[in-house]
NUKE-921336 format. One line per field, with one value per residue (C-alpha): x, y, z. Coordinates in nm, 2 decimals, always signed. Each point is the difference from the previous one (the first is absolute). Layout:
u = c(X;...)
v = c(Y;...)
w = c(Z;...)
// end
This chain:
u = c(-18.72;+0.01;-0.09;+0.09;+0.38;+0.05;+0.14;+0.29;+0.10;+0.33;+0.07;-0.11;+0.19;-0.01;-0.11;-0.33;-0.12;+0.10;-0.26;-0.27;+0.02;-0.01;-0.31;-0.16;+0.16;-0.19;-0.33;-0.04;-0.16;+0.14;+0.36;+0.29;+0.31;+0.02;+0.36;+0.16;+0.15;+0.29;+0.17;-0.18;+0.09;-0.22;+0.24;-0.16;-0.39;-0.24;+0.13;+0.36;+0.10;+0.25;+0.17;-0.16;+0.16;-0.20;+0.00;-0.33;+0.08;-0.08;-0.38;-0.22;-0.29;-0.13;-0.30;-0.15;+0.04;+0.36;-0.01;+0.22;-0.04;+0.21;-0.12;+0.06;+0.24;+0.19;+0.13;+0.22;-0.31;-0.20;+0.21;-0.29;-0.24;-0.02;-0.08;-0.14;+0.20;-0.18;+0.25;-0.10;+0.21;+0.19;+0.12;-0.19;-0.18;-0.26;+0.05;-0.27;-0.12;-0.24;-0.17;-0.09;-0.13;-0.27;-0.17;-0.23;-0.17;+0.05;-0.28;-0.21;-0.08;+0.31;+0.13;+0.24;+0.11;+0.34;+0.16;+0.11;+0.25;-0.25;+0.23;+0.24;-0.26;+0.26;-0.21;+0.17;-0.13;-0.25;-0.25;-0.19;+0.04;+0.02;-0.13;+0.19;-0.33;-0.15;+0.28;-0.11;-0.39;+0.03;+0.15;-0.01;-0.28;+0.07;-0.21;-0.15;-0.21;-0.02;-0.14;+0.23;-0.08;-0.09;+0.17;-0.09;+0.27;+0.08;+0.24;+0.13;+0.24;+0.26;-0.08;+0.38;+0.19;+0.01;-0.17;-0.30;-0.13;-0.23;-0.23;-0.18;-0.25;-0.16;-0.35;-0.17;-0.19;-0.11;-0.34;-0.08;-0.08;+0.27;+0.25;-0.21;+0.12;+0.31;+0.21;-0.04;+0.35;+0.16;+0.06;+0.23;+0.17;+0.03;+0.11;+0.26;+0.11;+0.02;+0.21;+0.27;-0.08;+0.02;+0.38;+0.10;-0.18;-0.13;+0.04;+0.02;-0.40;-0.03;+0.15;-0.24;-0.02;+0.28;-0.39;-0.06;+0.36;-0.07;-0.27;+0.16;+0.35;-0.26;-0.13;+0.31;+0.09;+0.34;-0.07;+0.18;+0.03;+0.29;+0.04;+0.16;+0.07;-0.06;+0.24;-0.06;+0.25;+0.06;+0.08;+0.11;-0.21;-0.31;-0.31;-0.17;+0.02;-0.19;-0.14;+0.09;-0.11;+0.26;-0.04;+0.25;-0.13;+0.06;+0.32;+0.13;-0.04;-0.04;-0.27;+0.01;-0.32;+0.06;-0.13;-0.21;-0.19;-0.09;-0.20;-0.18;-0.22;-0.02;-0.15;-0.22;+0.17;+0.10;-0.28;+0.12;+0.37;-0.08;-0.19;+0.30;+0.26;-0.22;-0.02;+0.33;+0.12;-0.24;+0.10;+0.37;-0.08;-0.08;+0.31;+0.15;-0.18;+0.07;+0.39;-0.11;-0.38;+0.00;+0.16;-0.21;-0.08;-0.01;-0.27;-0.06;-0.29;-0.13;-0.21;-0.30;+0.08;-0.07;-0.33;-0.16;-0.23;+0.02;+0.43;-0.03;-0.18;+0.16;+0.30;-0.14;-0.13;+0.32;+0.20;-0.24;-0.01;+0.41;+0.02;+0.17;-0.06;-0.11;+0.21;+0.31;-0.12;+0.07;-0.18;+0.23;-0.10;+0.14;-0.16;-0.14;-0.16;-0.21;-0.09;-0.37;-0.01;-0.32;+0.04;+0.33;-0.09;-0.30;+0.21;+0.36;-0.28;-0.16;+0.34;+0.12;-0.30;+0.12;+0.37;+0.13;+0.26;+0.01;+0.32;+0.00;+0.31;+0.25;-0.09;+0.08;-0.06;-0.34;-0.11;-0.14;-0.04;-0.06;-0.41;+0.01;+0.21;-0.23;-0.29;+0.09;+0.13;+0.26;+0.24;+0.34;+0.18;+0.30;+0.20;+0.10;+0.31;+0.09;+0.04;+0.20;+0.27;+0.02;+0.15;+0.32;-0.03;+0.01;-0.31;-0.29;-0.23;+0.22;-0.19;-0.33;+0.07;-0.01;-0.34;-0.08;+0.07;-0.12;-0.33;-0.05;+0.12;-0.31;-0.28;+0.17;+0.09;+0.27;+0.27;+0.13;+0.26;+0.09;+0.31;+0.24;+0.34;+0.28;+0.07;+0.00;-0.40;-0.03;+0.14;-0.20;-0.36;+0.08;+0.13;-0.30;-0.23;-0.12;-0.09;+0.03;+0.16;+0.09;+0.24;+0.32;+0.23;-0.21;-0.09;-0.12;-0.40;+0.07;-0.16;-0.30;+0.33;+0.25;-0.20;-0.15;+0.41;+0.03;-0.19;+0.12;+0.32)
v = c(-3.63;+0.10;+0.29;+0.11;-0.18;+0.13;+0.34;-0.11;-0.19;+0.09;+0.03;-0.28;-0.03;+0.39;+0.09;+0.19;-0.37;-0.22;+0.22;+0.00;-0.40;+0.03;+0.18;-0.32;-0.20;+0.12;+0.08;-0.32;-0.30;-0.29;+0.15;-0.10;+0.21;+0.19;-0.03;+0.04;-0.29;+0.03;-0.33;-0.25;+0.23;+0.24;+0.29;+0.21;-0.01;+0.15;-0.17;-0.03;+0.34;-0.05;-0.20;-0.32;-0.16;-0.37;-0.26;-0.09;-0.25;+0.01;+0.07;-0.31;+0.16;+0.27;+0.12;+0.15;+0.34;-0.03;+0.01;-0.35;-0.22;-0.20;-0.20;-0.18;+0.28;+0.00;+0.30;+0.11;+0.17;-0.35;-0.26;-0.28;+0.17;-0.04;+0.36;+0.03;+0.30;+0.18;+0.23;+0.30;+0.04;+0.27;-0.24;+0.11;-0.25;-0.07;-0.31;-0.13;-0.25;-0.25;-0.07;+0.38;-0.04;-0.25;+0.18;+0.06;-0.33;+0.00;+0.03;-0.14;-0.42;-0.13;+0.05;-0.04;+0.26;+0.10;+0.11;-0.22;+0.04;-0.06;-0.14;-0.16;-0.15;+0.09;+0.13;+0.34;-0.04;-0.19;-0.05;-0.31;-0.25;+0.12;-0.26;-0.06;-0.13;+0.35;+0.17;-0.24;+0.09;+0.31;-0.02;+0.32;+0.16;+0.35;-0.21;-0.23;-0.19;-0.34;-0.24;-0.28;-0.20;+0.12;+0.38;+0.27;+0.12;+0.30;+0.14;+0.31;+0.13;+0.27;+0.29;+0.09;-0.27;-0.37;-0.14;-0.05;+0.01;-0.36;-0.04;-0.25;+0.03;-0.34;-0.02;-0.24;+0.34;+0.13;-0.05;-0.07;+0.38;+0.07;-0.25;+0.11;+0.37;-0.09;+0.23;+0.25;-0.18;+0.14;+0.39;-0.19;-0.14;+0.28;+0.22;-0.25;+0.03;+0.41;-0.02;-0.15;+0.06;+0.39;-0.06;-0.09;+0.31;+0.26;-0.02;+0.34;-0.03;-0.27;+0.15;-0.03;+0.26;-0.03;-0.02;-0.32;-0.12;+0.10;-0.24;-0.28;+0.01;+0.02;-0.29;-0.16;+0.10;+0.19;+0.26;-0.09;+0.13;+0.15;+0.08;+0.31;+0.00;+0.26;+0.04;+0.14;+0.30;-0.08;-0.36;-0.07;-0.29;-0.06;+0.08;-0.05;-0.01;+0.20;-0.23;+0.11;-0.06;-0.13;-0.14;-0.23;-0.08;-0.33;+0.09;+0.10;+0.38;+0.20;+0.32;+0.23;+0.12;+0.30;-0.10;-0.26;+0.18;+0.33;-0.26;-0.18;+0.28;+0.14;-0.32;+0.03;-0.37;+0.10;-0.17;-0.35;+0.07;+0.10;-0.39;-0.17;+0.12;+0.00;-0.32;-0.15;+0.33;-0.25;-0.33;+0.11;+0.15;-0.30;-0.17;+0.34;+0.05;-0.39;+0.11;+0.32;+0.10;+0.34;+0.06;+0.27;+0.01;+0.34;-0.01;+0.30;+0.04;+0.26;+0.27;-0.14;-0.30;+0.24;+0.09;-0.33;-0.04;-0.31;+0.00;-0.07;-0.27;-0.20;+0.02;-0.07;-0.37;-0.02;-0.02;-0.20;-0.31;+0.04;+0.01;+0.33;+0.23;+0.39;+0.20;-0.17;+0.18;+0.34;+0.16;+0.25;+0.24;+0.32;+0.34;-0.01;-0.32;+0.29;+0.26;-0.05;+0.06;-0.16;-0.32;+0.03;-0.02;-0.18;-0.26;+0.00;+0.00;-0.32;-0.16;+0.16;-0.13;-0.33;+0.04;+0.03;+0.34;+0.27;+0.17;+0.29;-0.13;+0.25;+0.30;+0.30;-0.01;+0.12;+0.24;-0.12;+0.26;-0.03;+0.00;-0.25;-0.25;+0.06;-0.09;-0.31;-0.16;-0.18;-0.21;+0.02;+0.32;-0.19;+0.26;+0.04;-0.13;+0.37;+0.14;-0.23;+0.01;+0.38;-0.11;+0.16;+0.22;+0.36;-0.02;+0.19;-0.26;-0.11;+0.17;-0.15;-0.36;+0.22;+0.13;-0.31;-0.13;+0.24;-0.03;-0.36;+0.05;+0.27;-0.28;-0.28;-0.22;-0.21;+0.03;-0.24;+0.18;-0.15;-0.03;-0.02;-0.07;+0.12;+0.00;+0.39;-0.02;-0.28;+0.23;+0.30;-0.16;-0.18;+0.28;+0.22;-0.23;-0.23;-0.33;-0.22;+0.03;-0.22;-0.01;-0.15;+0.10;-0.30;-0.20;-0.07;-0.12;-0.37;-0.25;-0.20;-0.31;+0.26;+0.19;-0.30;-0.08;+0.34;-0.05;-0.30;+0.16)
w = c(-17.76;-0.38;+0.00;+0.35;-0.05;-0.35;+0.03;+0.14;-0.28;-0.08;+0.44;+0.12;+0.38;+0.09;+0.30;-0.20;-0.21;+0.37;+0.17;-0.26;+0.05;+0.41;-0.12;-0.21;+0.21;+0.27;-0.16;-0.09;+0.17;-0.26;-0.08;+0.28;-0.12;-0.37;-0.15;-0.30;-0.16;-0.24;-0.08;+0.23;+0.27;+0.18;+0.01;+0.22;+0.21;+0.21;+0.24;+0.01;-0.20;-0.17;+0.14;-0.11;-0.23;+0.00;-0.26;-0.14;-0.28;-0.33;-0.10;-0.01;-0.20;-0.25;-0.03;-0.30;+0.10;+0.05;+0.39;+0.11;+0.30;+0.23;+0.24;+0.31;+0.12;+0.33;+0.10;+0.32;+0.22;-0.02;-0.13;+0.01;-0.14;-0.38;-0.19;-0.29;-0.22;-0.28;-0.18;-0.27;-0.35;+0.20;+0.26;+0.35;+0.13;+0.19;+0.34;+0.06;+0.30;-0.21;+0.32;+0.05;-0.35;+0.15;+0.27;-0.21;+0.05;+0.37;+0.26;-0.23;-0.10;-0.11;-0.35;-0.21;-0.22;-0.19;-0.35;-0.26;-0.30;-0.30;-0.25;+0.25;+0.20;+0.32;+0.29;+0.08;+0.43;+0.08;+0.36;+0.04;-0.32;-0.38;-0.25;-0.35;-0.17;+0.07;-0.27;-0.27;+0.06;+0.00;-0.34;-0.20;+0.22;+0.18;+0.28;+0.13;+0.31;+0.07;+0.22;+0.07;+0.25;+0.34;-0.10;-0.22;-0.20;-0.11;-0.33;-0.12;-0.24;+0.02;-0.20;+0.10;-0.06;-0.10;+0.25;+0.21;+0.40;+0.14;+0.32;+0.08;+0.30;+0.18;-0.21;+0.31;+0.20;-0.28;-0.19;-0.37;-0.06;+0.14;-0.22;-0.26;+0.10;+0.07;-0.24;+0.30;+0.11;-0.32;+0.14;+0.28;-0.27;-0.21;+0.33;+0.08;-0.35;+0.06;+0.27;-0.20;-0.34;+0.20;+0.08;-0.26;-0.26;+0.21;+0.34;+0.13;-0.10;+0.22;+0.33;+0.31;+0.23;+0.30;+0.27;-0.23;+0.07;+0.29;+0.09;-0.19;+0.19;+0.43;-0.18;-0.04;+0.31;-0.16;+0.26;+0.35;+0.31;+0.24;+0.32;+0.17;+0.36;+0.22;+0.29;+0.33;+0.01;+0.40;+0.00;-0.39;-0.02;-0.25;+0.09;-0.28;-0.45;-0.25;-0.29;-0.34;-0.30;-0.28;-0.43;-0.15;-0.34;-0.08;-0.25;+0.37;-0.07;+0.29;-0.02;+0.23;+0.26;-0.12;-0.37;+0.06;+0.31;-0.14;-0.31;+0.22;+0.15;-0.28;-0.13;+0.26;+0.17;+0.33;+0.16;-0.17;+0.07;+0.38;+0.07;-0.19;+0.24;+0.28;-0.09;-0.08;+0.33;+0.25;-0.11;+0.04;+0.30;+0.25;-0.10;+0.15;+0.34;+0.06;+0.04;+0.18;+0.10;+0.03;-0.30;-0.25;-0.35;-0.17;-0.30;-0.33;-0.10;-0.25;-0.02;-0.13;+0.30;+0.25;-0.16;-0.03;+0.31;+0.04;+0.00;+0.42;-0.03;-0.30;+0.24;+0.26;-0.19;-0.15;+0.34;+0.19;-0.31;+0.05;+0.42;-0.03;+0.28;-0.16;+0.27;-0.19;-0.33;-0.07;-0.30;-0.20;-0.25;-0.18;+0.05;-0.28;+0.15;+0.21;-0.26;+0.07;+0.42;+0.08;-0.12;+0.12;+0.31;-0.01;-0.07;+0.20;+0.30;-0.14;-0.06;+0.40;+0.18;-0.16;+0.16;-0.27;-0.06;-0.25;-0.14;-0.23;-0.27;-0.14;+0.23;-0.17;-0.40;+0.05;+0.13;+0.38;+0.27;+0.36;+0.00;-0.30;+0.19;+0.37;-0.20;-0.15;+0.32;-0.14;+0.22;-0.16;-0.24;-0.24;-0.10;-0.35;-0.13;-0.15;+0.32;+0.19;-0.27;+0.08;+0.38;+0.04;-0.36;-0.06;-0.19;+0.01;+0.08;+0.27;+0.31;-0.17;+0.13;+0.34;-0.05;-0.06;+0.27;+0.25;-0.16;+0.08;+0.34;+0.04;-0.12;+0.18;-0.30;+0.04;-0.30;-0.28;-0.16;-0.36;-0.19;+0.27;-0.16;+0.24;+0.39;-0.03;-0.08;+0.23;+0.31;-0.13;+0.00;+0.35;+0.13;-0.10;+0.11;-0.27;+0.09;-0.32;-0.32;-0.32;-0.29;-0.13;+0.30;+0.21;-0.29;-0.38;-0.11;+0.04;-0.06;+0.27;+0.02;+0.06;+0.27;+0.20;+0.02;+0.10;+0.29;+0.09;+0.10)
// end
């Protein structure tokens, strides 16, 4: 953080500075917000922009590196959480959720770990318990590994400030050789220390990549689903909904799908993400179809998903475990999801043989031809919002939607128009034989609770 934000020392709350704060925020798994603190107030931040003005109180602890700590600070976006604030000499500040720092120890055997002031003996943050006697045993040593009762403790002083990291792990499952080499615990303590020391001195060099951030966010269930209803134009009734993935970070910041979906694809995460979406969506759908048994669910799949020869069987097993009829599922994929026509055709055949329907999404934004669509044996064609927007205008592309509709009729494909926002668009589409639509004219994407409420009315 120090290196990244130093160039904004004279303009700490400029648009450029706030943009840099947001990049640091998005790129870190531990930081919940980056801000600028002066006179015990956050004046601007990656979450609140220039309108922050949040009092944080005086600093409680100063490290030897010049950074100051504020411990147990409550912030408006999460009033019941006690945050750790680490401010550099120039005022730029990392807002850290102590529990997120403890992710290092999760998934393993229960342990205690944290950071403690060396001179003061005050615990800055911790997970589990801390024994003050550990500090006296550490003394002037740089690090110490001890066996204390039924646990092994590793202590390591910071090279950057007046504090040390501690880790304690139960020893009941360690044999004599493992106890003799218990120093292996030290790297964990060092790693924990570097998380906070990096935030204080050179967090820019400690930033994790966006794929890593997303993987941790996936595990913490920061990703969630909303559902946009699909309407039968003839009756105006909701007949199904499309599951849409959203990301809200712990600090309340929303990251758009136009940012995280391409990043997930580039990082090769789509298989893991799709599995998460399937699991969450099917669990929700069990509740929805109790209200309306014929209500169908659209799930988006990536190109890598469609090239997986086990996709159909994987879906079959998931549906069977939830007791959901495959005929209620619509598999949606963009044109580029079918780049490999041979594999795409094989996959769509298997899905359709199980009773599922297949839709090509955002149609018109790629390169599909009549022959291409015919080869894939699809059920639905979704007309991209960009073409729906031209209805009733004099735009050069305003006639394209008519060509798309004509193509779909020629192939006997049902159509779903996306992004319908006006009565004029809805009437035009209905008059030209489009069967279904979705968009803000009918309903915005909503939670499963709101969807169920709408289905009940």
